[in-house]
N, C-alpha and C positions, 0 to 999 in steps of 0.2 A: 581709245580711239580722241578723249580728248588729248592725253599725252601728248601725243603724235602731232597735234596740229597747234598747240603749246607749243611744242618744240620748231615746227616749221616758222611760227612768228616769228620764235625766239632769234633766231637761223637770221632771217628776213630782215632783223632788226641790229643785227651785232655789226659789227666794223668789222670781220670776214666777209658779210654781206653784201656790205658798203664797196669794200674794197674790189668784192669781184664784179657790182654793176661797172664800177670805173674802168675796170678793163674791156668791157663792152662798149666803150669811147673811143672815136676814132681819134684822130693827131688836130682833127678839128675841132674833138671837144662833142662831135653829136653824137649819138647812140646807133650803135651798130646792130638794129635788131635782131639781125639773123643769129647773130651767135649770142644775144640773149636770147631768144627765143631757142635756139638749139641747147643752151645750157640752163634753159628753166625747165625741156623738155626732159633733159636727162633728171637734171634735180628730182621734177615731180617723178619722172619712173622709178627713182631709188626711193625715192618716199613711197610712192605706190605698192613699190617690190615690200619696202619695211613692214608697209603697213597690210601689206597681203602676210606675211609673213607674220605678224602680230595675231593679224586674225586668224591665222589655221591656227597656230599656237592657241590662242584664245578659245577657238574653238576644239581644240584637242581636249583642252582645260573644261570648257563647258559639257563636253561631252561624257569626261571619264566623269566631271560631276554631278551629269544629269544619271550616268549609270550608278555612280554612288547612292546620288538621292533615289532612284529607283530602288538599290538594292536597300536600301535603308529603309523603305518607304515598304516594302516587300517584308522587310524584318520587324518592322511595326505591323504592319496588319497580321504577319503569322504569330505577335505577340499576344495581339489582342484578339485574335482569334482562341491563342491557345487563355488568355486573362478571362475570355468570355465563356470559353468552355471550362473552366477551372470554376469559374462564378457558377455556370450552368450546375454544374456537378455540387458546388459549395449550398446552392438553392435546393436541387434536390437531397442532397442530404439533411441540409435544415427542413424542409418539408417533411424526411422521412421521421428527424427526429424529433418532428414539434407533432406530428403522429404517433410517432411511439409513446412520445412523453403523455401525450393526450390520451392514448388506450391506458399506459398507466395509472394516469389518476385519475380514468374511470374506474379500473380497479382495484385504487387505493380506496375508491368513494367508498365501492361493491366491499372491501374487506373489512373497511372501516364499521359499516353496516352489518357484516357479518361479526366484529367483532365484539360492536356494540351487543347485538342480539345476542353472543355468546356469554358475554359478563352479567346481561341481565338473567340469561337462562340458569347461567351456574349461579348467583346470587338467589334467583329463587330458590334452588333446588336445597342452596347451603341455608337459607332460610326457612325453608317447609321441611329440612331433612328430621324424621323424629328422635337426633340423635344432638346433645346438646354440642354446638359448635364455639368455640372462642380462638379468636386468635389474637396473639399478642406480641408484643416487640422486642426488642433484646431488653428492654427496659421494665419489662412485663408490664405495661401497659394495654390496655384492652384498644383491639385494631377490629375485630369481629365481635358482634353478636347475635346469635340468631336466635331465631322464636323459640324454641324451646329454653333456651337459657332464660330466657323474660318471661316465662308463664313460669319456671318452674323458682327463680330468687324472685321475681315480681319487679326485677329493674327493666328500666326498656333503655332499645339498643341504647338511644340519646341521651340518657344518663350513663353508663356505664363506657360509651366511647370516649379515650382520650385518661380512664382512670387505672389504679392498679387492679388487677386481677382482685387483690383481695380488700380491697376498697369497696369496690362493685357486689362481691361475691365473697364476704367472708369465712362461711361454711365449706368453701370448699377446700379440698385435706392437701392440695398440690401447695406446694412451697415454693419460694424463690430457688433453692437448689438443685430442683427439679427441673426447673424451665434452663437455668444456667450449665446443667449437667448435658440436659439434652442438644445445646447449642456445642459448647464445647467440646463434647463427641462426638456430635453429629451423629446421633442414633436416639431411635425410637424407645422411649418406654413405658411400660405399662403400669400403672397402680392399681387396686382396688381398694374400695371405698367403704364402709359399713358403717349404717346409721341405726345405735341399739338392736341391731340385730333385724331390723325389718326393710330397712332401704339397702338395696345393693347396689355398687355402682363399678362398672370397668372402664377406665381412665386411661386413654394414650395421649400420650406428647410427641408431636412429627415436628420434628428440627425441619425450617424452610431454606432450601437451597439459591442463594441468588444473593444479591446483594445488598437484599435486607436483610437482617439476621432477625429472628423471630420463631415463634414454634405455634404449634395449629392444637388445639388440646378438644379430642371428643371422645365426650362422658356419655355412656350407655346404662340407662338404666335398668339389670337384669333382675331386679325384683324378682319380678314374677317367673321368668327362669329360673331365678335360685331359688325360689318355693316352692316351681315343679322337679326340680332337680331334686330338692332335699328330698319332698315327698316320693321322687321315686327312687332315690335312695332307701329310704326307710321303708318303701315298699318292697324292692326285693331283700334286704336283711329279713324283714320280716316274714319273706317267702322263703330265702334260704334256713330262716328259723325252724321253719314251717316242714320242710323238707328233711334238714337232719334231728328235727323231735320226730318226723316221723317214721324215718330211717331207725332211727337209735331207739323208739320203742318198738318195732317191730321189732330189731336185733333182741332186744330184753326180754318183748311176750315170751318168745317161742319158748325159751330156756325156762320162765316165769312155769310157763304153761305145761311144758314137764314136769320142775317140781310140782306143779298144783297136780296132777296126774299121781304124782310117787305118792304125795302124800295119801291122795283119796285111796290108791291102792292099799298103802299102807293101813289107815284106817279100817279099808276092810278086812284086809287078813286080821288087824288085832280084836274087829270084832268078831271074823272066825276064831280066833284065838277063844274067846272067852266064850265061846259057846261049847269050842270043843273040850274046854279046860284044861288046855296045853297043849304049846307049839310043837310041830314035827321039825325035822331035820328037814327038808323042803321048803317051811315056810318062813324059818330059818335065813336058807340060803335066798331067800324069795328079799327078804328082809334085806340081806345086806344089798345086792344087786340095787335094790331100790335106794339106799342110804349114797351107795357108789357113786348110781345116775345124779341122784339130786347134789352131791357133792362136785361132778363134774359140771350139772349144770352152772350151781351158783358160781364156780368158778368162771364160766363161762361168763356169766353176767358182770362180775368184777373184772373180767378183762374189757368188756364193753365199755364199761362205766370209765376205765381207764383209760382206753383210747381215747375216748370223749374226751376227757381231764386232761389229756394229753395234747388233743389236738386245740382247747379251749385255751392250752398257757403256755403252747411252746412257738406261739406265732413269730417268728423270724423278722428282725426290723428290715432286713437285707437278705438278698438272695446268697447263697451258698453251692458252694461248686461239687456237684454231688456226681457218682455214679448213677446212674440211673439201675443198672442191671444190680446193682445192690439195694437199691431201693423198692424193687419192683420183685426180687427175693425176700427180703424182709416184711413186705406188703403182704407176702403170699401166705408165709409163716403166721402172721397175723389175721388173717383172712382164714385160715383152718381152724382159728380158735374160736373167732367171733361171730362165720357167718354163716347161718342156717336157715331154711326156709319151711314153712308149714307141711306136712307130709314126710316130715322125715330127711330131705337131703338137703347134706351140709357139705360145706365148700371142699374138704377133705377125701369126700366120696367121687368129687369130681376130676376126671385125667385129665391134665395137663399136659401141654405141647411146648417147647419153647425154639425157638430157631433166634440165634443170636448173632449177629456180626461180631466179628473181632477187629479188637484195636480201637472197639468207640470209645470217643470221645467223654470227656464228662461235661457237663449242665447245669449252668449256673438257675438255682431254682430254691422255690419253698419247699421243704423235705416235706413236712409234714403234712404241707397242704395236697401235696402231689400221692402222698398214703391213701389219702380222705378219695381222692379221686377214684384210683386206682380200687381203693375197698368198695367205693360206689360200681364201680362198674362190674368186678367181680360179683357183685350181691344183684346187679341186675341180672347176670347172665344167669347166675342159681337160679330166678324165678324162672328165668326162659328155660333154661333146662328142664325143671321142676314140672313145666306143663308140657313137656313131650316122654316124662321117665316113664310110664306107662305102656309105652311100646317095650315090647319084651327084647328085643337084640337092639336096643339103643343103649349105647355108653355115652353117658354124658362127658362132653369134651370140653375144655380150653384151651385157645393157643394164643401164645404169648410170642408175639414179635418186634426185636428190637434192631432198629436200623441206622443209617447214616446218608443222607443225600443232601443235592441243593443247601447244605450249610446249615444244616437242621438236623435235629434228631428227633427220628420218627418212632411212633406206638403205636402198635396195632393189640387190639385183643379179640379174638374172634371166636363164639361160640357154633354149636352146632343145634341150639335146643331151637324153639318156638321163633319165627322172626318179628320184624315189626310190622305193621300195615303201614301206607302212606299216611293217613293220619295220625298212627302212634308218633309214625317219623316228624311230622311235622311239631308235634306238642311235645317231643321229649325234650329240650331243651327250656322249654315254657317254664316260668315262674308256675309255684303249684297253686296261685291264688288265681290264676290266667279264666277268664270269663270265655276262652276259646271254646266253641260246643262241642267242637274236635277232639278237648283233653277231658272232655267232664268224663267223671267214671271211672279215669286212669289214676292207678295206685300214688299219691305224692311219694312213696317211696323208689317209684319206679322211675321220678322225675330227674335228671338229670342237669337242671338249671344251674345248681350250685356247683358240682363240676365243671360246667360249662364254665361259669364264672371265673373258678381257678386258671383254666388254661389258657381261655381267650385275655380276660384281664389283666389276674396277676402276673402272666407268664409271657404275655403278648405274641399268645404261640393258637394253634387254629383247632379244631375239634371236627367231627363229622360223623357221620353213621350214615353206612351201608344196610342192606337187609331185605330178606327175603323169606318170606313168612315159612317156607318149606323145607330151608337151607341152615336158617341162623343169622347172626348178626357180624358186623365187623365196627368195631370201633377206631376210628384213624385220629392221632394228635400227632402235632408237630411243633416241636418245643424249640426256640434259637439255641442255635449254639454260643455265638457269642452273647455277652452281656446287653 
């Protein structure tokens, strides 16, 4: 608008305007105001038209600018709303994060308290445990030293920490090579230590897994257990010796009693001969029978003693693969020569029945020990058969069953003599010296603890008995086929 007025003023003062004014004068030089008014009106109309056009254009521009400004404002408002929503969401997420962080911090505090409590609990356990516990780093320096080590070594944990094991506890038999071996090979090492045969220790070295290499040494004082074990072994040996001695004494006593009876009869015959002045053919024949019987009984004693000597000398260091059928047959032949019971029943008088599967595998075993087991079972069976031999129609019978099943060799020896009561079955495999009242009065020769030991301990097998007092007994043995 200012430009329009400026243009108007410029036109009015220009030479063209001045010339126009001159045109409105008459010949007398007076101004023709009518013409001037007409011209001014036209000029003013033109200027107003131009002004109107300019104002219209300016209004159009202003409207367009207003519309653009409104759009910009709306866009700004939308952006502000979006930014506000984003900010609200961020604030919400921040609040949630803060809440989660506070919860995590609280859980961390609880976990830290629990961890400290657990560490304290574990430390108390390690400190108060009855085993000696020593922790070492890779350089062999002490990192853990519990109360038990303090008691035995006389060195407190404060004094031991940081020192090498051998500075803190010189009598410890663990050497640096053991520590290095456990760390390098990452395996547990077991050692045994005995001091003057009075103190015994089991030492275990555990390698630590983690960033810090080292080991934990556990030392268990097993002196009492070792002493008790040695005493138990000694008692077992004594019981086995008592059982074997009782059995051998019984086996030897039978033929010796027969020899003594023959000698007594021989003495009586000699006395009768002296009284009659001369012997007759009947007495001579009787003497021959006595001498033959004495010779047979002497041979039986000799074979019993030879069997005992063989058993004592022929203990194999390692198991031998053997045919159990052959071992059983050889034992049967040996039993016919050495087994006899009171009142005259001998093993060779017993009817034997065999049930043997075909193609049985060989078994790793100690042959001599198995023969003694079978002899003991045959001897036990003969004693039970003798107790029933008074029956008129009784036929003493032993059945031998050999079979294979479940990767094992099965041996069954059953007889039809007097069976075992429940109390006798309970004490059958107990040692001879047992204080078990149910086993009292039971002949040591009828105990089978030695046989049970040979089957279960030396051959890692199983042995059991099933019995009925009226039907007899069956001894079951299971031997592993694979070594």
